[in-house]
PyMOL Python script that loads the backbone (N, CA, C, O; Angstrom):
from pymol import cmd

cmd.read_pdbstr("""\
ATOM      1  N   MET A   1      21.884  47.948   1.198  1.00  0.00           N
ATOM      2  CA  MET A   1      21.226  46.467   2.010  1.00  0.00           C
ATOM      3  C   MET A   1      20.226  46.603   1.729  1.00  0.00           C
ATOM      4  O   MET A   1      19.963  47.801   1.838  1.00  0.00           O
ATOM      5  N   LEU A   2      19.185  45.906   1.303  1.00  0.00           N
ATOM      6  CA  LEU A   2      17.950  46.189   1.232  1.00  0.00           C
ATOM      7  C   LEU A   2      16.790  46.443   2.166  1.00  0.00           C
ATOM      8  O   LEU A   2      15.708  46.998   1.974  1.00  0.00           O
ATOM      9  N   SER A   3      17.524  45.671   3.619  1.00  0.00           N
ATOM     10  CA  SER A   3      16.628  45.904   5.034  1.00  0.00           C
ATOM     11  C   SER A   3      16.569  47.718   5.052  1.00  0.00           C
ATOM     12  O   SER A   3      15.589  48.441   5.229  1.00  0.00           O
ATOM     13  N   LYS A   4      17.865  48.054   4.824  1.00  0.00           N
ATOM     14  CA  LYS A   4      18.364  49.508   5.155  1.00  0.00           C
ATOM     15  C   LYS A   4      17.887  50.482   4.627  1.00  0.00           C
ATOM     16  O   LYS A   4      17.972  51.616   5.100  1.00  0.00           O
ATOM     17  N   SER A   5      17.177  50.115   3.314  1.00  0.00           N
ATOM     18  CA  SER A   5      16.816  51.089   2.639  1.00  0.00           C
ATOM     19  C   SER A   5      15.116  51.222   2.907  1.00  0.00           C
ATOM     20  O   SER A   5      14.400  52.192   2.654  1.00  0.00           O
ATOM     21  N   VAL A   6      14.729  49.884   3.515  1.00  0.00           N
ATOM     22  CA  VAL A   6      13.167  50.155   3.955  1.00  0.00           C
ATOM     23  C   VAL A   6      13.305  50.703   5.090  1.00  0.00           C
ATOM     24  O   VAL A   6      12.534  51.661   5.149  1.00  0.00           O
ATOM     25  N   LYS A   7      13.875  50.588   5.990  1.00  0.00           N
ATOM     26  CA  LYS A   7      14.274  51.498   7.532  1.00  0.00           C
ATOM     27  C   LYS A   7      14.613  52.729   7.458  1.00  0.00           C
ATOM     28  O   LYS A   7      14.356  53.552   8.337  1.00  0.00           O
ATOM     29  N   GLU A   8      15.316  53.011   6.240  1.00  0.00           N
ATOM     30  CA  GLU A   8      15.436  54.502   5.946  1.00  0.00           C
ATOM     31  C   GLU A   8      13.914  55.324   5.642  1.00  0.00           C
ATOM     32  O   GLU A   8      13.514  56.282   6.303  1.00  0.00           O
ATOM     33  N   LEU A   9      13.224  54.723   4.532  1.00  0.00           N
ATOM     34  CA  LEU A   9      11.807  55.221   4.296  1.00  0.00           C
ATOM     35  C   LEU A   9      11.185  55.058   5.590  1.00  0.00           C
ATOM     36  O   LEU A   9      10.617  56.022   6.102  1.00  0.00           O
ATOM     37  N   PHE A  10      11.223  54.158   6.057  1.00  0.00           N
ATOM     38  CA  PHE A  10      10.144  54.620   7.282  1.00  0.00           C
ATOM     39  C   PHE A  10      10.800  55.411   8.350  1.00  0.00           C
ATOM     40  O   PHE A  10      10.049  55.682   9.286  1.00  0.00           O
ATOM     41  N   LYS A  11      12.079  55.871   8.446  1.00  0.00           N
ATOM     42  CA  LYS A  11      12.600  56.938   9.350  1.00  0.00           C
ATOM     43  C   LYS A  11      12.219  58.072   8.447  1.00  0.00           C
ATOM     44  O   LYS A  11      11.847  59.047   9.101  1.00  0.00           O
ATOM     45  N   SER A  12      12.198  58.233   7.276  1.00  0.00           N
ATOM     46  CA  SER A  12      11.898  59.345   6.827  1.00  0.00           C
ATOM     47  C   SER A  12      10.103  59.814   6.886  1.00  0.00           C
ATOM     48  O   SER A  12       9.707  60.979   6.855  1.00  0.00           O
ATOM     49  N   LEU A  13       9.533  59.024   6.944  1.00  0.00           N
ATOM     50  CA  LEU A  13       8.172  59.215   7.207  1.00  0.00           C
ATOM     51  C   LEU A  13       7.798  59.226   8.686  1.00  0.00           C
ATOM     52  O   LEU A  13       6.687  59.411   9.184  1.00  0.00           O
ATOM     53  N   GLY A  14       8.739  59.035   9.164  1.00  0.00           N
ATOM     54  CA  GLY A  14       8.645  59.045  10.908  1.00  0.00           C
ATOM     55  C   GLY A  14       7.586  58.114  11.415  1.00  0.00           C
ATOM     56  O   GLY A  14       6.519  58.430  11.942  1.00  0.00           O
ATOM     57  N   VAL A  15       8.055  56.908  11.168  1.00  0.00           N
ATOM     58  CA  VAL A  15       7.043  55.968  10.997  1.00  0.00           C
ATOM     59  C   VAL A  15       7.545  54.839  12.412  1.00  0.00           C
ATOM     60  O   VAL A  15       8.609  54.316  12.082  1.00  0.00           O
ATOM     61  N   ASP A  16       7.234  54.492  13.397  1.00  0.00           N
ATOM     62  CA  ASP A  16       8.022  53.840  14.253  1.00  0.00           C
ATOM     63  C   ASP A  16       7.470  52.590  13.989  1.00  0.00           C
ATOM     64  O   ASP A  16       6.255  52.438  13.863  1.00  0.00           O
ATOM     65  N   PHE A  17       8.459  51.478  13.877  1.00  0.00           N
ATOM     66  CA  PHE A  17       8.676  50.340  13.515  1.00  0.00           C
ATOM     67  C   PHE A  17       9.124  49.553  14.349  1.00  0.00           C
ATOM     68  O   PHE A  17       9.563  50.030  15.396  1.00  0.00           O
ATOM     69  N   TYR A  18       9.147  48.236  14.157  1.00  0.00           N
ATOM     70  CA  TYR A  18       9.976  47.112  14.923  1.00  0.00           C
ATOM     71  C   TYR A  18      10.580  46.320  13.803  1.00  0.00           C
ATOM     72  O   TYR A  18       9.878  45.972  12.853  1.00  0.00           O
ATOM     73  N   ALA A  19      11.771  46.041  13.870  1.00  0.00           N
ATOM     74  CA  ALA A  19      12.641  45.157  13.080  1.00  0.00           C
ATOM     75  C   ALA A  19      13.223  43.890  13.552  1.00  0.00           C
ATOM     76  O   ALA A  19      14.349  43.872  14.049  1.00  0.00           O
ATOM     77  N   LEU A  20      12.588  42.948  13.434  1.00  0.00           N
ATOM     78  CA  LEU A  20      13.513  41.817  13.558  1.00  0.00           C
ATOM     79  C   LEU A  20      14.789  41.375  12.963  1.00  0.00           C
ATOM     80  O   LEU A  20      14.881  40.794  11.882  1.00  0.00           O
ATOM     81  N   GLU A  21      15.629  41.645  13.632  1.00  0.00           N
ATOM     82  CA  GLU A  21      17.071  41.079  13.045  1.00  0.00           C
ATOM     83  C   GLU A  21      17.584  39.974  12.986  1.00  0.00           C
ATOM     84  O   GLU A  21      18.530  39.759  13.743  1.00  0.00           O
ATOM     85  N   LEU A  22      17.106  38.851  12.016  1.00  0.00           N
ATOM     86  CA  LEU A  22      17.045  37.450  11.861  1.00  0.00           C
ATOM     87  C   LEU A  22      18.461  37.108  11.967  1.00  0.00           C
ATOM     88  O   LEU A  22      18.756  36.094  12.600  1.00  0.00           O
ATOM     89  N   ASP A  23      19.183  37.670  11.545  1.00  0.00           N
ATOM     90  CA  ASP A  23      20.924  36.921  11.807  1.00  0.00           C
ATOM     91  C   ASP A  23      21.749  37.503  13.050  1.00  0.00           C
ATOM     92  O   ASP A  23      22.963  37.340  13.179  1.00  0.00           O
ATOM     93  N   VAL A  24      20.829  38.292  14.065  1.00  0.00           N
ATOM     94  CA  VAL A  24      21.680  38.627  15.522  1.00  0.00           C
ATOM     95  C   VAL A  24      20.680  37.862  16.437  1.00  0.00           C
ATOM     96  O   VAL A  24      21.231  37.442  17.455  1.00  0.00           O
ATOM     97  N   ILE A  25      19.068  37.507  16.323  1.00  0.00           N
ATOM     98  CA  ILE A  25      18.554  37.051  17.513  1.00  0.00           C
ATOM     99  C   ILE A  25      18.577  35.149  17.398  1.00  0.00           C
ATOM    100  O   ILE A  25      18.737  34.408  16.428  1.00  0.00           O
ATOM    101  N   GLU A  26      18.366  34.900  18.685  1.00  0.00           N
ATOM    102  CA  GLU A  26      18.468  33.449  19.121  1.00  0.00           C
ATOM    103  C   GLU A  26      17.242  32.868  18.196  1.00  0.00           C
ATOM    104  O   GLU A  26      16.133  33.396  18.288  1.00  0.00           O
ATOM    105  N   GLY A  27      17.418  32.008  17.497  1.00  0.00           N
ATOM    106  CA  GLY A  27      16.261  31.357  16.938  1.00  0.00           C
ATOM    107  C   GLY A  27      16.131  31.911  15.451  1.00  0.00           C
ATOM    108  O   GLY A  27      15.425  31.235  14.703  1.00  0.00           O
ATOM    109  N   GLY A  28      16.664  32.937  14.985  1.00  0.00           N
ATOM    110  CA  GLY A  28      16.283  33.992  13.800  1.00  0.00           C
ATOM    111  C   GLY A  28      16.220  33.025  12.549  1.00  0.00           C
ATOM    112  O   GLY A  28      16.021  33.571  11.464  1.00  0.00           O
ATOM    113  N   ASP A  29      16.390  31.439  12.582  1.00  0.00           N
ATOM    114  CA  ASP A  29      16.814  31.157  11.399  1.00  0.00           C
ATOM    115  C   ASP A  29      15.263  30.248  11.433  1.00  0.00           C
ATOM    116  O   ASP A  29      14.808  29.856  10.359  1.00  0.00           O
ATOM    117  N   LYS A  30      14.733  30.044  12.358  1.00  0.00           N
ATOM    118  CA  LYS A  30      13.124  29.198  12.830  1.00  0.00           C
ATOM    119  C   LYS A  30      12.158  30.459  12.343  1.00  0.00           C
ATOM    120  O   LYS A  30      11.131  30.305  11.681  1.00  0.00           O
ATOM    121  N   LEU A  31      12.669  31.706  12.787  1.00  0.00           N
ATOM    122  CA  LEU A  31      11.652  32.926  12.233  1.00  0.00           C
ATOM    123  C   LEU A  31      11.793  32.773  11.137  1.00  0.00           C
ATOM    124  O   LEU A  31      10.737  32.564  10.539  1.00  0.00           O
ATOM    125  N   GLN A  32      12.730  32.779  10.508  1.00  0.00           N
ATOM    126  CA  GLN A  32      13.040  33.061   8.768  1.00  0.00           C
ATOM    127  C   GLN A  32      12.157  32.207   8.330  1.00  0.00           C
ATOM    128  O   GLN A  32      11.315  32.643   7.544  1.00  0.00           O
ATOM    129  N   GLN A  33      12.108  30.575   8.772  1.00  0.00           N
ATOM    130  CA  GLN A  33      11.750  29.311   8.216  1.00  0.00           C
ATOM    131  C   GLN A  33       9.806  29.992   8.487  1.00  0.00           C
ATOM    132  O   GLN A  33       9.003  30.069   7.557  1.00  0.00           O
ATOM    133  N   ALA A  34       9.580  30.269   9.530  1.00  0.00           N
ATOM    134  CA  ALA A  34       8.096  30.346   9.666  1.00  0.00           C
ATOM    135  C   ALA A  34       7.794  31.697   8.741  1.00  0.00           C
ATOM    136  O   ALA A  34       6.943  31.705   7.851  1.00  0.00           O
ATOM    137  N   MET A  35       8.418  32.554   9.003  1.00  0.00           N
ATOM    138  CA  MET A  35       8.099  33.953   7.834  1.00  0.00           C
ATOM    139  C   MET A  35       8.043  33.606   6.331  1.00  0.00           C
ATOM    140  O   MET A  35       7.335  34.279   5.582  1.00  0.00           O
ATOM    141  N   GLY A  36       8.701  32.674   5.923  1.00  0.00           N
ATOM    142  CA  GLY A  36       8.787  31.827   4.406  1.00  0.00           C
ATOM    143  C   GLY A  36       7.187  31.228   4.455  1.00  0.00           C
ATOM    144  O   GLY A  36       6.583  31.428   3.401  1.00  0.00           O
ATOM    145  N   LYS A  37       6.674  30.762   5.157  1.00  0.00           N
ATOM    146  CA  LYS A  37       5.277  30.176   5.148  1.00  0.00           C
ATOM    147  C   LYS A  37       4.145  31.035   5.282  1.00  0.00           C
ATOM    148  O   LYS A  37       3.057  30.776   4.768  1.00  0.00           O
ATOM    149  N   LYS A  38       4.335  31.852   5.829  1.00  0.00           N
ATOM    150  CA  LYS A  38       3.474  33.140   5.914  1.00  0.00           C
ATOM    151  C   LYS A  38       3.453  33.875   4.955  1.00  0.00           C
ATOM    152  O   LYS A  38       2.351  34.222   4.531  1.00  0.00           O
ATOM    153  N   ALA A  39       4.710  34.363   4.282  1.00  0.00           N
ATOM    154  CA  ALA A  39       4.623  35.381   3.287  1.00  0.00           C
ATOM    155  C   ALA A  39       4.824  34.761   1.971  1.00  0.00           C
ATOM    156  O   ALA A  39       4.490  35.311   0.921  1.00  0.00           O
ATOM    157  N   GLY A  40       5.390  33.578   2.049  1.00  0.00           N
ATOM    158  CA  GLY A  40       5.700  33.002   0.956  1.00  0.00           C
ATOM    159  C   GLY A  40       6.970  32.731  -0.047  1.00  0.00           C
ATOM    160  O   GLY A  40       7.213  32.005  -1.010  1.00  0.00           O
ATOM    161  N   ARG A  41       7.916  34.144   1.051  1.00  0.00           N
ATOM    162  CA  ARG A  41       9.271  33.889   0.430  1.00  0.00           C
ATOM    163  C   ARG A  41       9.688  33.942   2.470  1.00  0.00           C
ATOM    164  O   ARG A  41       9.115  34.227   3.522  1.00  0.00           O
ATOM    165  N   ARG A  42      11.342  33.343   1.872  1.00  0.00           N
ATOM    166  CA  ARG A  42      12.283  33.505   2.738  1.00  0.00           C
ATOM    167  C   ARG A  42      13.027  34.823   2.897  1.00  0.00           C
ATOM    168  O   ARG A  42      13.567  35.174   3.946  1.00  0.00           O
ATOM    169  N   THR A  43      13.009  35.581   1.671  1.00  0.00           N
ATOM    170  CA  THR A  43      14.524  36.825   2.091  1.00  0.00           C
ATOM    171  C   THR A  43      13.763  38.075   2.849  1.00  0.00           C
ATOM    172  O   THR A  43      12.582  38.407   2.958  1.00  0.00           O
ATOM    173  N   VAL A  44      15.074  38.628   3.339  1.00  0.00           N
ATOM    174  CA  VAL A  44      14.809  39.836   4.116  1.00  0.00           C
ATOM    175  C   VAL A  44      14.759  40.928   3.162  1.00  0.00           C
ATOM    176  O   VAL A  44      15.280  40.755   2.060  1.00  0.00           O
ATOM    177  N   PRO A  45      14.200  42.026   3.443  1.00  0.00           N
ATOM    178  CA  PRO A  45      13.382  42.352   4.297  1.00  0.00           C
ATOM    179  C   PRO A  45      11.912  41.558   3.937  1.00  0.00           C
ATOM    180  O   PRO A  45      11.730  41.003   2.853  1.00  0.00           O
ATOM    181  N   GLN A  46      11.000  41.594   4.914  1.00  0.00           N
ATOM    182  CA  GLN A  46       9.500  41.396   4.531  1.00  0.00           C
ATOM    183  C   GLN A  46       8.912  42.266   5.457  1.00  0.00           C
ATOM    184  O   GLN A  46       9.338  42.260   6.612  1.00  0.00           O
ATOM    185  N   VAL A  47       7.845  43.139   5.074  1.00  0.00           N
ATOM    186  CA  VAL A  47       7.311  44.249   5.324  1.00  0.00           C
ATOM    187  C   VAL A  47       5.805  43.521   5.641  1.00  0.00           C
ATOM    188  O   VAL A  47       5.152  42.797   4.890  1.00  0.00           O
ATOM    189  N   PHE A  48       5.448  44.031   7.202  1.00  0.00           N
ATOM    190  CA  PHE A  48       4.208  43.592   7.390  1.00  0.00           C
ATOM    191  C   PHE A  48       3.691  44.783   8.173  1.00  0.00           C
ATOM    192  O   PHE A  48       4.410  45.240   9.062  1.00  0.00           O
ATOM    193  N   ILE A  49       2.313  45.416   7.881  1.00  0.00           N
ATOM    194  CA  ILE A  49       1.740  46.330   8.344  1.00  0.00           C
ATOM    195  C   ILE A  49       0.282  45.796   8.768  1.00  0.00           C
ATOM    196  O   ILE A  49      -0.600  45.337   8.044  1.00  0.00           O
ATOM    197  N   GLU A  50       0.298  46.017  10.319  1.00  0.00           N
ATOM    198  CA  GLU A  50      -0.892  45.635  10.814  1.00  0.00           C
ATOM    199  C   GLU A  50      -1.428  44.305  10.459  1.00  0.00           C
ATOM    200  O   GLU A  50      -2.624  44.151  10.214  1.00  0.00           O
ATOM    201  N   GLY A  51      -0.505  43.268  10.423  1.00  0.00           N
ATOM    202  CA  GLY A  51      -0.164  41.811  10.055  1.00  0.00           C
ATOM    203  C   GLY A  51      -0.615  41.536   8.501  1.00  0.00           C
ATOM    204  O   GLY A  51      -0.822  40.439   7.984  1.00  0.00           O
ATOM    205  N   GLN A  52      -0.699  42.695   7.965  1.00  0.00           N
ATOM    206  CA  GLN A  52      -0.873  42.365   6.300  1.00  0.00           C
ATOM    207  C   GLN A  52       0.695  42.555   5.654  1.00  0.00           C
ATOM    208  O   GLN A  52       1.561  43.414   5.822  1.00  0.00           O
ATOM    209  N   HIS A  53       0.614  41.265   4.794  1.00  0.00           N
ATOM    210  CA  HIS A  53       2.006  41.376   4.343  1.00  0.00           C
ATOM    211  C   HIS A  53       2.196  42.109   3.264  1.00  0.00           C
ATOM    212  O   HIS A  53       1.599  41.978   2.196  1.00  0.00           O
ATOM    213  N   ILE A  54       3.112  42.971   3.551  1.00  0.00           N
ATOM    214  CA  ILE A  54       3.265  44.069   2.093  1.00  0.00           C
ATOM    215  C   ILE A  54       4.213  43.345   0.901  1.00  0.00           C
ATOM    216  O   ILE A  54       3.835  43.270  -0.268  1.00  0.00           O
ATOM    217  N   GLY A  55       5.481  42.832   1.372  1.00  0.00           N
ATOM    218  CA  GLY A  55       6.459  42.099   0.591  1.00  0.00           C
ATOM    219  C   GLY A  55       7.589  42.581   1.237  1.00  0.00           C
ATOM    220  O   GLY A  55       7.719  43.033   2.375  1.00  0.00           O
ATOM    221  N   GLY A  56       8.563  42.381   0.138  1.00  0.00           N
ATOM    222  CA  GLY A  56      10.184  42.649   0.183  1.00  0.00           C
ATOM    223  C   GLY A  56      10.435  44.044  -0.006  1.00  0.00           C
ATOM    224  O   GLY A  56       9.538  44.881  -0.105  1.00  0.00           O
ATOM    225  N   CYS A  57      11.797  44.317  -0.062  1.00  0.00           N
ATOM    226  CA  CYS A  57      12.103  45.998  -0.426  1.00  0.00           C
ATOM    227  C   CYS A  57      11.535  46.096  -1.652  1.00  0.00           C
ATOM    228  O   CYS A  57      10.956  47.147  -1.376  1.00  0.00           O
ATOM    229  N   ASP A  58      11.255  45.922  -2.615  1.00  0.00           N
ATOM    230  CA  ASP A  58      10.871  46.192  -4.094  1.00  0.00           C
ATOM    231  C   ASP A  58       9.400  46.615  -3.694  1.00  0.00           C
ATOM    232  O   ASP A  58       8.917  47.742  -3.803  1.00  0.00           O
ATOM    233  N   ASP A  59       8.829  45.545  -3.240  1.00  0.00           N
ATOM    234  CA  ASP A  59       7.354  45.705  -3.180  1.00  0.00           C
ATOM    235  C   ASP A  59       6.857  47.050  -2.268  1.00  0.00           C
ATOM    236  O   ASP A  59       5.975  47.857  -2.563  1.00  0.00           O
ATOM    237  N   THR A  60       7.702  47.019  -1.083  1.00  0.00           N
ATOM    238  CA  THR A  60       7.332  48.109  -0.258  1.00  0.00           C
ATOM    239  C   THR A  60       7.753  49.707  -0.736  1.00  0.00           C
ATOM    240  O   THR A  60       7.292  50.721  -0.211  1.00  0.00           O
ATOM    241  N   MET A  61       8.724  49.677  -1.841  1.00  0.00           N
ATOM    242  CA  MET A  61       9.117  51.053  -2.390  1.00  0.00           C
ATOM    243  C   MET A  61       7.961  51.053  -3.303  1.00  0.00           C
ATOM    244  O   MET A  61       7.159  51.983  -3.220  1.00  0.00           O
ATOM    245  N   ALA A  62       7.777  50.067  -4.206  1.00  0.00           N
ATOM    246  CA  ALA A  62       6.541  50.098  -4.946  1.00  0.00           C
ATOM    247  C   ALA A  62       5.349  50.578  -4.725  1.00  0.00           C
ATOM    248  O   ALA A  62       4.798  51.243  -5.602  1.00  0.00           O
ATOM    249  N   VAL A  63       4.653  50.293  -3.348  1.00  0.00           N
ATOM    250  CA  VAL A  63       3.509  50.441  -2.646  1.00  0.00           C
ATOM    251  C   VAL A  63       3.709  51.924  -2.405  1.00  0.00           C
ATOM    252  O   VAL A  63       2.813  52.747  -2.589  1.00  0.00           O
ATOM    253  N   HIS A  64       5.307  52.318  -1.854  1.00  0.00           N
ATOM    254  CA  HIS A  64       5.080  53.947  -1.447  1.00  0.00           C
ATOM    255  C   HIS A  64       5.022  55.063  -2.565  1.00  0.00           C
ATOM    256  O   HIS A  64       4.611  56.215  -2.426  1.00  0.00           O
ATOM    257  N   LYS A  65       5.551  54.433  -3.763  1.00  0.00           N
ATOM    258  CA  LYS A  65       5.489  55.268  -5.039  1.00  0.00           C
ATOM    259  C   LYS A  65       4.296  55.150  -5.300  1.00  0.00           C
ATOM    260  O   LYS A  65       4.263  56.024  -6.166  1.00  0.00           O
ATOM    261  N   SER A  66       3.180  54.743  -5.253  1.00  0.00           N
ATOM    262  CA  SER A  66       2.217  54.557  -5.541  1.00  0.00           C
ATOM    263  C   SER A  66       1.077  54.947  -4.917  1.00  0.00           C
ATOM    264  O   SER A  66      -0.067  54.560  -5.158  1.00  0.00           O
ATOM    265  N   GLY A  67       1.489  55.834  -3.998  1.00  0.00           N
ATOM    266  CA  GLY A  67       0.979  56.572  -2.900  1.00  0.00           C
ATOM    267  C   GLY A  67       0.155  55.363  -2.052  1.00  0.00           C
ATOM    268  O   GLY A  67      -0.750  55.977  -1.488  1.00  0.00           O
ATOM    269  N   LYS A  68       0.060  54.141  -1.748  1.00  0.00           N
ATOM    270  CA  LYS A  68      -0.886  53.579  -0.864  1.00  0.00           C
ATOM    271  C   LYS A  68      -0.024  52.979   0.234  1.00  0.00           C
ATOM    272  O   LYS A  68      -0.482  52.061   0.915  1.00  0.00           O
ATOM    273  N   LEU A  69       1.202  53.449   0.441  1.00  0.00           N
ATOM    274  CA  LEU A  69       1.788  53.363   1.573  1.00  0.00           C
ATOM    275  C   LEU A  69       1.392  54.155   3.034  1.00  0.00           C
ATOM    276  O   LEU A  69       1.244  53.813   4.207  1.00  0.00           O
ATOM    277  N   ASN A  70       1.325  55.191   2.392  1.00  0.00           N
ATOM    278  CA  ASN A  70       0.476  56.449   3.564  1.00  0.00           C
ATOM    279  C   ASN A  70      -0.791  55.744   4.319  1.00  0.00           C
ATOM    280  O   ASN A  70      -1.050  55.611   5.515  1.00  0.00           O
ATOM    281  N   ALA A  71      -1.426  55.373   3.212  1.00  0.00           N
ATOM    282  CA  ALA A  71      -2.925  55.030   3.721  1.00  0.00           C
ATOM    283  C   ALA A  71      -2.666  53.843   4.384  1.00  0.00           C
ATOM    284  O   ALA A  71      -3.458  53.626   5.301  1.00  0.00           O
ATOM    285  N   LEU A  72      -1.769  52.967   4.205  1.00  0.00           N
ATOM    286  CA  LEU A  72      -1.701  51.524   4.888  1.00  0.00           C
ATOM    287  C   LEU A  72      -0.938  51.801   6.142  1.00  0.00           C
ATOM    288  O   LEU A  72      -0.845  50.891   6.966  1.00  0.00           O
ATOM    289  N   LEU A  73      -0.370  52.986   6.380  1.00  0.00           N
ATOM    290  CA  LEU A  73       0.481  53.615   7.841  1.00  0.00           C
ATOM    291  C   LEU A  73      -0.327  54.328   8.220  1.00  0.00           C
ATOM    292  O   LEU A  73       0.103  54.789   9.278  1.00  0.00           O
ATOM    293  N   LYS A  74      -1.751  54.928   7.902  1.00  0.00           N
ATOM    294  CA  LYS A  74      -2.888  55.542   8.580  1.00  0.00           C
ATOM    295  C   LYS A  74      -1.815  57.134   8.822  1.00  0.00           C
ATOM    296  O   LYS A  74      -2.029  57.720   9.883  1.00  0.00           O
ATOM    297  N   LEU A  75      -0.895  57.670   8.011  1.00  0.00           N
ATOM    298  CA  LEU A  75      -0.526  58.806   7.755  1.00  0.00           C
ATOM    299  C   LEU A  75      -1.267  59.942   7.388  1.00  0.00           C
ATOM    300  O   LEU A  75      -0.694  61.009   7.169  1.00  0.00           O
TER     301      LEU A  75
END
""", "prot")
cmd.dss("prot")
cmd.show_as("cartoon", "prot")
cmd.util.cbc("prot")
cmd.orient("prot")
């Protein structure tokens, strides 16, 4: 599961994060549509840091591997 990979990454970095579980919460489908408009994608996960769209799982992992994720997270 891609969302699980991102959650595990953030946990390993000691990052506090908030995950919206769109398949569990009421109105999740509407939130996913809104996210699609903002991010340009409806797939999950979509990662935002301080309102900046990072991307999905592969994008987030690539930013981490490049060393830029720590700076974005102010670690």
